[in-house]
Backbone as JSON Lines, residues from 0, in Angstrom:
{"i":0,"aa":"M","n":[0.75,45.85,18.24],"ca":[0.42,44.63,18.95],"c":[-0.28,43.64,18.01]}
{"i":1,"aa":"L","n":[-1.09,44.14,17.13],"ca":[-1.83,43.24,16.25],"c":[-0.97,42.65,15.14]}
{"i":2,"aa":"T","n":[0.08,43.38,14.76],"ca":[0.93,42.88,13.68],"c":[2.1,42.05,14.2]}
{"i":3,"aa":"G","n":[2.46,42.24,15.46],"ca":[3.63,41.55,15.99],"c":[4.94,42.17,15.53]}
{"i":4,"aa":"R","n":[4.86,43.31,14.84],"ca":[6.05,43.98,14.32],"c":[6.82,44.64,15.46]}
{"i":5,"aa":"P","n":[8.12,44.4,15.53],"ca":[8.91,45.09,16.55],"c":[8.89,46.6,16.32]}
{"i":6,"aa":"V","n":[8.85,47.36,17.4],"ca":[8.84,48.81,17.34],"c":[10.09,49.31,18.06]}
{"i":7,"aa":"E","n":[10.92,50.04,17.34],"ca":[12.13,50.6,17.94],"c":[11.76,51.74,18.89]}
{"i":8,"aa":"A","n":[12.65,52.05,19.81],"ca":[12.38,53.04,20.86],"c":[11.97,54.39,20.31]}
{"i":9,"aa":"E","n":[12.67,54.88,19.31],"ca":[12.37,56.22,18.77],"c":[10.97,56.26,18.17]}
{"i":10,"aa":"E","n":[10.58,55.2,17.45],"ca":[9.23,55.16,16.89],"c":[8.19,55.05,18.0]}
{"i":11,"aa":"A","n":[8.47,54.25,19.01],"ca":[7.53,54.11,20.14],"c":[7.27,55.46,20.79]}
{"i":12,"aa":"E","n":[8.31,56.25,20.96],"ca":[8.14,57.58,21.54],"c":[7.34,58.48,20.58]}
{"i":13,"aa":"R","n":[7.66,58.44,19.3],"ca":[7.0,59.29,18.31],"c":[5.5,59.01,18.21]}
{"i":14,"aa":"I","n":[5.11,57.74,18.31],"ca":[3.7,57.4,18.15],"c":[2.95,57.35,19.49]}
{"i":15,"aa":"G","n":[3.63,57.69,20.58],"ca":[2.98,57.76,21.88],"c":[2.86,56.44,22.61]}
{"i":16,"aa":"L","n":[3.61,55.44,22.17],"ca":[3.58,54.14,22.84],"c":[4.34,54.18,24.17]}
{"i":17,"aa":"C","n":[5.28,55.11,24.28],"ca":[5.99,55.32,25.53],"c":[6.11,56.83,25.75]}
{"i":18,"aa":"A","n":[6.32,57.21,26.98],"ca":[6.37,58.63,27.33],"c":[7.67,59.28,26.88]}
{"i":19,"aa":"R","n":[8.78,58.58,27.04],"ca":[10.06,59.14,26.64],"c":[11.09,58.02,26.55]}
{"i":20,"aa":"V","n":[12.13,58.3,25.79],"ca":[13.24,57.37,25.62],"c":[14.46,57.98,26.29]}
{"i":21,"aa":"V","n":[15.14,57.19,27.11],"ca":[16.35,57.67,27.8],"c":[17.47,56.65,27.59]}
{"i":22,"aa":"E","n":[18.68,57.12,27.8],"ca":[19.84,56.23,27.73],"c":[19.77,55.23,28.88]}
{"i":23,"aa":"D","n":[20.36,54.05,28.66],"ca":[20.33,52.99,29.67],"c":[20.77,53.49,31.05]}
{"i":24,"aa":"E","n":[21.86,54.27,31.07],"ca":[22.4,54.7,32.36],"c":[21.51,55.74,33.05]}
{"i":25,"aa":"Q","n":[20.55,56.32,32.34],"ca":[19.62,57.29,32.92],"c":[18.3,56.67,33.36]}
{"i":26,"aa":"L","n":[18.08,55.41,33.0],"ca":[16.77,54.8,33.21],"c":[16.32,54.84,34.67]}
{"i":27,"aa":"L","n":[17.14,54.38,35.58],"ca":[16.73,54.33,36.99],"c":[16.47,55.72,37.55]}
{"i":28,"aa":"S","n":[17.35,56.68,37.29],"ca":[17.14,58.02,37.83],"c":[15.9,58.68,37.23]}
{"i":29,"aa":"Q","n":[15.64,58.45,35.95],"ca":[14.45,59.01,35.32],"c":[13.17,58.35,35.86]}
{"i":30,"aa":"A","n":[13.22,57.04,36.07],"ca":[12.07,56.34,36.64],"c":[11.79,56.82,38.06]}
{"i":31,"aa":"E","n":[12.83,57.02,38.85],"ca":[12.66,57.52,40.21],"c":[12.1,58.94,40.2]}
{"i":32,"aa":"A","n":[12.55,59.77,39.28],"ca":[12.03,61.14,39.18],"c":[10.55,61.12,38.82]}
{"i":33,"aa":"F","n":[10.17,60.24,37.9],"ca":[8.77,60.11,37.53],"c":[7.94,59.65,38.72]}
{"i":34,"aa":"A","n":[8.45,58.66,39.44],"ca":[7.74,58.14,40.62],"c":[7.54,59.24,41.66]}
{"i":35,"aa":"R","n":[8.53,60.09,41.84],"ca":[8.39,61.19,42.81],"c":[7.26,62.14,42.4]}
{"i":36,"aa":"T","n":[7.08,62.38,41.1],"ca":[5.99,63.25,40.66],"c":[4.63,62.62,40.92]}
{"i":37,"aa":"V","n":[4.56,61.3,40.84],"ca":[3.3,60.6,41.17],"c":[3.04,60.67,42.67]}
{"i":38,"aa":"L","n":[4.09,60.5,43.46],"ca":[3.95,60.49,44.92],"c":[3.53,61.83,45.51]}
{"i":39,"aa":"I","n":[3.67,62.9,44.74],"ca":[3.22,64.21,45.2],"c":[1.7,64.21,45.4]}
{"i":40,"aa":"N","n":[1.01,63.41,44.59],"ca":[-0.45,63.33,44.66],"c":[-0.89,62.45,45.83]}
{"i":41,"aa":"S","n":[-2.15,62.6,46.23],"ca":[-2.65,61.8,47.34],"c":[-2.78,60.35,46.92]}
{"i":42,"aa":"P","n":[-2.46,59.42,47.83],"ca":[-2.6,58.0,47.51],"c":[-4.03,57.65,47.09]}
{"i":43,"aa":"F","n":[-5.01,58.29,47.7],"ca":[-6.42,58.04,47.36],"c":[-6.68,58.4,45.9]}
{"i":44,"aa":"S","n":[-6.2,59.56,45.46],"ca":[-6.41,59.99,44.07],"c":[-5.68,59.09,43.08]}
{"i":45,"aa":"V","n":[-4.46,58.71,43.41],"ca":[-3.7,57.83,42.53],"c":[-4.4,56.49,42.4]}
{"i":46,"aa":"R","n":[-4.87,55.95,43.51],"ca":[-5.58,54.66,43.51],"c":[-6.82,54.73,42.63]}
{"i":47,"aa":"H","n":[-7.61,55.8,42.78],"ca":[-8.83,55.94,41.98],"c":[-8.51,56.14,40.5]}
{"i":48,"aa":"T","n":[-7.48,56.89,40.2],"ca":[-7.09,57.09,38.8],"c":[-6.71,55.77,38.16]}
{"i":49,"aa":"K","n":[-5.91,54.98,38.86],"ca":[-5.51,53.68,38.33],"c":[-6.72,52.77,38.15]}
{"i":50,"aa":"R","n":[-7.64,52.79,39.1],"ca":[-8.84,51.95,39.01],"c":[-9.65,52.31,37.76]}
{"i":51,"aa":"V","n":[-9.86,53.61,37.53],"ca":[-10.64,54.05,36.37],"c":[-9.92,53.68,35.07]}
{"i":52,"aa":"M","n":[-8.6,53.85,35.04],"ca":[-7.87,53.49,33.83],"c":[-8.05,52.02,33.5]}
{"i":53,"aa":"W","n":[-7.93,51.15,34.5],"ca":[-8.09,49.71,34.25],"c":[-9.53,49.38,33.87]}
{"i":54,"aa":"Q","n":[-10.5,49.98,34.53],"ca":[-11.89,49.71,34.2],"c":[-12.22,50.15,32.79]}
{"i":55,"aa":"N","n":[-11.64,51.26,32.36],"ca":[-11.95,51.78,31.03],"c":[-11.33,50.98,29.9]}
{"i":56,"aa":"L","n":[-10.43,50.05,30.22],"ca":[-9.93,49.15,29.18],"c":[-11.07,48.31,28.6]}
{"i":57,"aa":"D","n":[-12.08,48.05,29.41],"ca":[-13.22,47.24,28.98],"c":[-14.45,48.08,28.67]}
{"i":58,"aa":"A","n":[-14.3,49.38,28.61],"ca":[-15.45,50.25,28.35],"c":[-16.03,49.96,26.97]}
{"i":59,"aa":"P","n":[-17.35,49.83,26.89],"ca":[-17.97,49.52,25.6],"c":[-17.97,50.69,24.63]}
{"i":60,"aa":"S","n":[-17.78,51.92,25.13],"ca":[-17.79,53.08,24.25],"c":[-17.02,54.23,24.9]}
{"i":61,"aa":"Y","n":[-16.72,55.21,24.08],"ca":[-16.05,56.41,24.58],"c":[-16.95,57.12,25.6]}
{"i":62,"aa":"D","n":[-18.24,57.21,25.29],"ca":[-19.17,57.89,26.2],"c":[-19.24,57.21,27.56]}
{"i":63,"aa":"S","n":[-19.25,55.89,27.57],"ca":[-19.31,55.19,28.86],"c":[-18.0,55.38,29.63]}
{"i":64,"aa":"A","n":[-16.88,55.46,28.94],"ca":[-15.6,55.7,29.61],"c":[-15.59,57.09,30.25]}
{"i":65,"aa":"I","n":[-16.08,58.09,29.53],"ca":[-16.15,59.45,30.07],"c":[-17.12,59.49,31.25]}
{"i":66,"aa":"E","n":[-18.23,58.79,31.14],"ca":[-19.2,58.75,32.25],"c":[-18.56,58.17,33.51]}
{"i":67,"aa":"L","n":[-17.8,57.08,33.35],"ca":[-17.13,56.48,34.51],"c":[-16.12,57.45,35.11]}
{"i":68,"aa":"E","n":[-15.35,58.13,34.28],"ca":[-14.38,59.1,34.78],"c":[-15.07,60.23,35.52]}
{"i":69,"aa":"N","n":[-16.15,60.73,34.97],"ca":[-16.89,61.8,35.62],"c":[-17.46,61.36,36.97]}
{"i":70,"aa":"R","n":[-18.0,60.15,37.0],"ca":[-18.56,59.61,38.26],"c":[-17.47,59.52,39.33]}
{"i":71,"aa":"H","n":[-16.29,59.04,38.95],"ca":[-15.19,58.93,39.92],"c":[-14.7,60.3,40.34]}
{"i":72,"aa":"A","n":[-14.62,61.23,39.41],"ca":[-14.17,62.59,39.74],"c":[-15.11,63.24,40.74]}
{"i":73,"aa":"K","n":[-16.4,63.06,40.53],"ca":[-17.39,63.64,41.46],"c":[-17.26,63.0,42.84]}
{"i":74,"aa":"S","n":[-16.96,61.7,42.88],"ca":[-16.84,61.04,44.19],"c":[-15.61,61.55,44.95]}
{"i":75,"aa":"L","n":[-14.6,62.02,44.23],"ca":[-13.4,62.54,44.89],"c":[-13.64,63.91,45.52]}
{"i":76,"aa":"L","n":[-14.66,64.62,45.05],"ca":[-14.95,65.95,45.57],"c":[-15.74,65.91,46.88]}
{"i":77,"aa":"R","n":[-16.26,64.78,47.22],"ca":[-17.08,64.69,48.44],"c":[-16.26,64.69,49.68]}
């Protein structure tokens, strides 16, 4: 992102920029399969996970990010 250099699909997968690379004709079925695995989880848990991920984009440190995740995890156990 900082260099503006294009990244080909295979490199993106290798460096962890994307989860997996699929052929064009498999894209929709693979996306639907992934969505089904997310839907197995409770909507409450998915919502909280997404919230923590977005909040941690602005975390000032690794320790504060872990603290936020721990706080949210404890709140889910109640």
